[in-house]
N, C-alpha and C positions, 0 to 999 in steps of 0.2 A: 374544432376538435377533429383530429384525423380519425377515421374509422378503422383503427387498427388496435388490436389487443396485444399487449406486451406482458410477458411473464418474466420476472427476474428470479432466478434461483440463487439465493444467498446462503452461504454456509459459515460466515464469520460472525460470531456473536459478540466479540469483545469490542471495546472502544479503540480499535487500532486504525492505522492509516487506510487499510483496505476497506474497512466499514465506512469510514468518512468519505472515501472515494465513491463508494456505492450510494451513500446518502446524497451526494451532490449530483451524481448522474441521474438518479431517480427524480430529484427535485427539479432538475433542468428539463426533464421530459414530461413531467406529470400533467402539464397543462395542454400538451399536444396529443398525448396518447393515453389510452385506458390501461393503467398499469396495475398488475397484481404482483405481490412479492411472496415467494415461498422461502421461508427462513428456517433452517434446520438447527437444532441444538442438541447437545449431548449431556451437559452437566445439570445436576439438580439446582433449581433456583434460577436458571438462566432465562426462563420464559418471561418473567416480569422485566428483566433487564432488556431483553430484546424489544419488548413492547415500548419501553421508555426510549430506546434508540430511534424507533420508527414513528413515535407519536406525532412528530411534526409533519409527517407526510400525508398528503391527501390520496392515499392509496389503500387498496385492500390487502391485508396481511394475513397469510396462512402460516401458522406455526406447526412444525412437525418434530416429534421427538425421535432422535436416532439413538438406538440402544447398542451398547457394547456387550458382547458375550464371548468373543474370541480374541486372539492376538495375531498379529502379523497378517499374512495373506488371507487367512480365513475371515478375519475381521473385515477386510476390504470387500470380500464377497458378500458377507452378511449385510454390510452397509448398502451395497448395490441392490440387493434384493429388497431392502426396506425402501430405498429410493424409488425403484420401479413400481412397487405396490402403491405407495403414496401418490406418486405423480400420475399413475394411471387413473386413479379416482378423481383427482383434481383437474387434470387436463380434459377429461370427459365432460366435466361441468363447465369449464371456462372456454374451451375451444379457442386457444390463442392463435394469433397470426405469427407472432415471434416469441421464441423462448431464448433467454440469455442466461448463460451459465458462467460461473467463475471458479468452479472446482472440478477436479478430474472425475470423481465418481459420479457427481451430478450430471456431468457432460455425457458420460457413457449411458446413464439411465435415460436421459432426454434423447440421446441418439437412437437408442433401441425403440423408444416409443414414437419416434418421428414417423416411422413407416405407417403407424396406425392413425395418427392425428394430422399428418401432412402440414405441420407448421414449418417455418424456417428457423434454423438454429444458429445462434451466434455465440461463440465461446471466447471469453476474455481471459487471456493468459496473464494474470497479474504477477506470477512468480510462484515459487515453491518453498514450502517450509523445509529448511535443511538442518534444523537444530535438534531433532528428536534423538539422534544417536550421538550427539556431542555430550557424553556424560562428563560431569564436572567441568570446571573451567580449565582453559589451556591458553596460556599467554603466547604460545608459539604460533604466530600468525600463519606461517607457511603451512603448518599441519592442518589448522582449521580451514584454511582456504582450499587446500587440495581436497580434503574430505567433502566439503560443502559443494564445490564445483563438480566433483565426481557424482554426487547424489543428484544435482540439478541435471547433469548430462544424461544419467541413466533414466531419470524421470522423463526428460524430453524425448529420448529414444523410444521409450516404451509407448508414450502417447503418439509419437510419430508412426510407430509400427501399427498401433490400433487404428489410426486414421487410414493408413494405406490399405488395410484389409476391410475397411468399411464399418468398423464398430462405432466410431465416433462420427456421426453424419453431419457435423457442423458445416453450414454453408459458408460461413466466414469465420476466420480466426483473427482476433484482434489482440494486439500487444501495445504496451504503453511506452515503449522506447525502442530506439534502434538497437540498443544492447540486447533487449529481449528478442527482437527480430533475428539478429545474427546468431543468437543462441539456439533458436528453434529452426532456422531456415534449412540447416543441413539435415534435419531429421524429418521434416514434414514435406509431403508432396505438394501441398497447397501453401503458397507463401503467405505468411501472416501480414495483416495490414496494421500499420502504426496509427494510433489515434491519440488525441490529446484530451484527457478528461477535463471537465469544467472545474475551475477553482472560483469560489465566490469572491466578490469584491469586498475584502475586509478593509476596515479603516487603516489608513496609512500611518504607521508609527513614526513619530518625529524623533530624530537623533538628538538625545539630550546632551547638554554640556555638563556631564557628570564625571568627576574624577575617578569613579569606580566603574570598571567594565563588568557587565553581567553576561556571562557565557552560559548558554543552555544546551541541553540535549534532550530530545523527546523520542524515546525508543523503548522497546522491551529490554528488560535486564537479562541479557543472554550473550554468549560469546560472539556470535556472528554479527551482532549489532555494534560490536566494538566498544562496549562500555569500559572495558579494561584499558583500552587505548586512551579514552577520554580521561579516566582517573589518573593514569600514569603521566599523561601530559600535564594535568593539573598539579601533580606533585612536583614536576620539574619547574613549572611556573611559580608555584607558591614558595619554592626555595629561593626565589629571586625577588618577588614582589608580593605585597598583600593587597594591592589595589584591584585585584580581579576576583570576582565571586563566581563560583560554578554552581549551576542548578541542574538537577537530574529529574526528569519527569518520565514516569513509565511504571508498568507493573512488572513484578518479578515472575518470570516464567521458569527460571532455574535457581532455586533457593540456595544451593550449595555455592554456585558461582557468585551470587549476591553476597553471601556471608563471607566468602573468601576476600572479596573486594573491600567490603566496608568494615571488616574486623581487623584489617591490617593495622590501621591507625585512624584516629579521628582528625578531620580537617576543619579548622575554624572557618574557612572560606568555602566550604562545599556543603550543599544542601540537597537532600533527597526529598522530593515532594510527593512521592507515591504515584499511583495511577490516577489520571484525571479523565473526566468525561469530555465530550466534544466542546461544550461551552467553557468549561474550566480551563482546558488547554488553550483555547483562543484568548482567554483572559490572561493566562500565564505568559503568553508570548509578548504581551504589552510591557512586561518587565524585563525582557531579554534584549540585549544589544546585538548579539550575534549568536546564531545557532550552529551547532557542530553536527555533522552527519559522518560518523567514523566507521560505518559498516565495512566488514572485512570480506563479505562473500557476494557482493554485487547486488545492490538494490535494483529492482527492475523498474522502479519509478521513484519512490521516496516521496510520499504524499506530504509528510511533515516538512520536507524541504520546500515544496511548492507553496504550502500554507504560509510558511515564514516569509518567503520571498514576496508573496502577494501583499504582505503587510509592510514591506520595506525593510525587513530584517535580513541582512546579509547572511549567507550560509557558507561555512567552511566545510568542504566535503572531501572525502578520500578519493583517490584516483581509481576507484573500484565500481563496476557496474554502470548504471545509468546516471549516477550522480555527476561525474565530470561532463557527461553529455549535456546536462542542464546548465551547469555552472559556467562552462566555457563560453556560453552565449552571453554571459554577463561580464565575467572577468576571469581569465585563467589564473589570476592571483589567488582566487578562492579555493583552488584545488591543491591538496598536499599529498605527499607520499604517506603510506599507511602507518609509518612508525610514530610512536609517541613523541619523540624529540622533534620530528617534522611538524606534527600538529601543534606542539608547544611554540615552535618558532612562528607558525602561521598566526596563532592567536596573538602573539606579541607584535607581529607585523600589523595586525588589524588595530591593536590598541594604540600603536604609534602613528596611525594615520591622523592627519589633521581633520578638523570637523567638516570643512568644505568637501574634502574627498569622501568622507563617510556619507555625507548627504547626497552627493552625486551617485555613489554606489547604491545607496538605498533607493533612490529614484529609478535607477536602471533596473533594479530587482523588480519593482512594481510594474514598470512598463513591459518588461519581458514576459511576466506571467499574464498580464492582461492582454497582451497581443497574441500569445500562443495558446493559452489555456482558458480563454473566455467562453462563457456560456453560449453565446450566439454562434460562435464557430463550431462548438460541439454539436448543438442542435442541428445546424445546417449539415454537418457531416453525417449525423444519424439519419436525417431526412433523406439524404442522397443514398445512404446505404440501404435503407428500407425500400426506396424506389427501385434500386438495382436488383434486389433479391425477391421482391414481392409482386408478382403479377396481380392484376386487378381481381381475378377470380378467387383468390385466397383471402381477400380482405373481408372480415366479418363486420357487418353493420351493427352499430350499437343500438 
């Protein structure tokens, strides 16, 4: 056991890809490092859900309630005050060597307290939520894309400015893709480092000799995740063949958008399975032949993509964000233009592949993930990172 105390500040309470990514990071490091998790929540009833998410981890969990009293910028300031107050108490008790953050407000609070507690600060830029101001659904991709990219750019510029004037004192900025690095590099004085998070070794799904193709999507039900593109592509395909069944896994974050999509007409060959927890989603993947990632605003990683690939399930992804960065390493044939008709054509292309080609593609998916996103490679990366930023005198003995 290395004599280093690591604190993860986690702010994502739902069963999303980001939470699953954090689960796998913690699980990969828990046997080498003394890990504590700070997990914030805002909604009533979330405390028990968070405990269930982290119950499989051999770590110490600190839950803290973040209260909402204002709107807009005042609410951000109020959040920041709460973070500083809570962290000041806990960091005094733990005295960590490393603090890792993955949210903007937490990073500022941790940066402000760094002067007092002298830990090293690592910030992971997973990406930014860009859907809050996208009221109602809008099938005009160009409009959605411009608005979302504008918000991402403004957020990156603000964070870059704060880092330049010394408010965010992170010693290392980590990103999960070259796409993210290129997005932030022009705003930050310190170049972010790309890292590859660990993906567990899931059982390899065998390609069945089944006349019906099962196509899945695992995403939040909201415009920027491209659910409308998936649905419209399904409509095109189901007008030609009934041998393809479509499955939607995810929770509804924008109800009006959801109702507009699924009240238009009912599809005999389309099923919505609702939100699934970590284990349920992995079980659902076993019944999917190909996964679709149709996001319109640039996934900075796409954890669902990597999970599916690790099981040997090919992923058809849009040419937006980090998705093509991943898929081109396997086959450029898996990448499509963002329009529904192009997605429909790509799904039909996959259906028409012979079984041998599908098996080779499946095998290549597994090998790619296991070579780039394996646990040992990540632990070695983290060990080297800690060695580079932690002099011996700041390591606390257990």
